[in-house]
BAFI-3210 file (N, C-alpha, C; in Angstrom, 3 decimals, decimal comma, padded with zeros to 6 digits):
// residues 53
n [1|2|3|4|5|6|7|8|9|10|11|12|13|14|15|16|17|18|19|20|21|22|23|24|25|26|27|28|29|30|31|32|33|34|35|36|37|38|39|40|41|42|43|44|45|46|47|48|49|50|51|52|53]
n.u [000,848|000,639|001,279|001,492|000,789|-000,965|-003,687|-003,867|-003,604|-005,790|-006,945|-009,279|-010,321|-009,502|-009,261|-009,129|-007,149|-006,922|-009,353|-009,055|-006,809|-007,930|-009,886|-008,263|-006,775|-008,852|-009,809|-007,823|-008,344|-007,509|-006,848|-007,129|-006,195|-006,273|-004,220|-004,173|-001,794|-001,127|001,351|003,103|002,116|000,111|-000,586|-000,793|-001,989|-001,563|-002,700|-002,128|-003,142|-001,114|-000,379|-000,411|001,369]
n.v [-001,159|002,161|005,694|007,565|009,824|013,028|012,442|010,289|011,145|011,538|010,458|009,395|007,025|003,604|002,619|000,167|-001,694|-002,922|-004,277|-006,116|-007,542|-008,648|-010,354|-012,211|-013,345|-014,504|-016,371|-018,218|-019,377|-017,856|-015,146|-011,591|-008,694|-005,467|-003,278|-000,299|001,814|004,649|006,054|004,466|003,921|002,088|-001,365|-004,305|-007,523|-010,668|-013,910|-017,154|-020,511|-023,433|-026,010|-029,392|-032,249]
n.w [000,000|-000,872|-001,203|-003,845|-005,279|-005,144|-005,030|-003,398|-000,832|000,754|003,702|004,650|003,878|002,941|000,390|-002,279|-001,735|000,890|001,013|-001,057|-000,115|002,216|001,109|-000,299|001,817|003,329|001,476|001,658|004,037|006,215|008,548|008,857|010,532|012,107|013,952|015,534|016,427|018,345|018,455|017,011|014,506|012,097|012,289|010,441|010,717|009,478|009,401|008,406|007,839|008,397|006,213|006,881|005,909]
ca.u [000,000|001,492|000,687|002,456|000,379|-001,811|-005,010|-003,790|-003,377|-007,036|-006,840|-010,590|-010,670|-008,331|-009,249|-009,391|-006,041|-007,230|-010,461|-008,481|-005,982|-008,847|-010,489|-007,238|-006,477|-009,998|-009,852|-006,826|-008,771|-006,729|-007,457|-006,379|-006,718|-005,503|-003,990|-003,813|-001,013|-001,085|002,707|003,888|001,475|-000,863|-000,002|-001,704|-001,565|-002,133|-002,426|-002,524|-002,926|-000,044|-000,879|000,411|001,327]
ca.v [000,000|003,328|006,955|008,115|011,120|013,811|011,840|009,258|011,773|011,516|009,332|009,065|005,670|002,779|002,215|-001,242|-002,568|-003,730|-005,166|-007,202|-008,342|-009,396|-011,425|-013,222|-014,027|-015,343|-017,495|-019,179|-019,741|-017,092|-013,955|-010,346|-007,718|-004,230|-002,686|001,094|002,394|006,108|006,556|003,585|003,714|001,013|-002,689|-005,282|-008,864|-011,692|-015,263|-018,186|-021,841|-024,255|-027,305|-030,528|-033,377]
ca.w [000,000|-000,958|-001,649|-004,789|-005,812|-004,242|-004,889|-002,361|000,464|001,518|004,630|005,191|003,442|002,659|-001,002|-002,563|-001,337|002,067|000,675|-001,858|000,793|003,081|000,310|-000,568|003,080|003,690|000,532|002,141|005,402|007,184|009,130|008,777|011,482|012,162|015,264|015,311|017,507|018,231|018,219|016,153|013,220|011,976|012,077|009,874|011,090|008,612|009,877|007,448|008,396|007,812|005,751|007,312|004,961]
c.u [000,899|000,692|001,706|002,067|-000,601|-003,194|-005,032|-003,576|-004,632|-007,028|-008,182|-011,052|-009,390|-008,260|-009,496|-008,323|-006,357|-008,374|-009,967|-007,635|-006,859|-009,456|-009,491|-006,938|-007,622|-010,152|-008,857|-007,106|-007,943|-007,524|-006,537|-007,026|-005,775|-005,394|-003,473|-003,100|-000,884|000,302|003,468|003,269|000,532|-000,160|-001,082|-001,153|-002,311|-001,718|-002,989|-002,246|-001,795|-000,634|000,093|000,249|001,730]
c.v [001,229|004,550|007,649|009,482|011,787|013,195|010,765|009,844|011,819|010,271|008,947|007,677|004,919|002,338|000,729|-002,185|-003,469|-004,688|-006,359|-008,120|-009,207|-010,575|-012,552|-014,033|-014,964|-016,529|-018,588|-019,605|-019,056|-015,939|-012,768|-009,387|-006,533|-003,772|-001,275|001,637|003,891|006,625|005,740|003,351|002,527|-000,292|-003,620|-006,662|-009,860|-013,043|-016,247|-019,552|-022,568|-025,592|-028,402|-031,667|-034,651]
c.w [000,000|-001,367|-002,546|-005,323|-004,844|-004,051|-003,805|-000,964|001,334|002,394|005,248|004,777|003,109|001,204|-001,153|-002,024|-000,161|001,805|-000,133|-000,980|001,688|002,328|000,045|000,690|003,458|002,744|000,921|003,583|006,478|007,751|008,930|009,768|011,542|013,606|015,018|016,536|017,315|017,872|017,185|014,794|013,257|011,639|011,544|010,162|010,220|009,174|008,866|008,052|007,665|007,425|006,182|006,329|005,640]
res [f|y|r|a|d|h|s|r|e|d|r|s|h|f|g|l|g|l|a|i|a|k|e|i|v|e|l|h|n|g|t|i|r|v|m|n|g|q|k|q|g|t|e|f|i|v|e|l|p|i|e|h|k]
***
């Protein structure tokens, strides 16, 4: 996720990137969550299951 031009400076929404990431993670039976730290920024946590053979 990046902001390369002035049109990406609006921080009132996240755009399609997070929605696409969420869909991909859920298709793999995983979870995605966000932790918003006031001083450290935003952290996205993706957990995917490990397939045992």
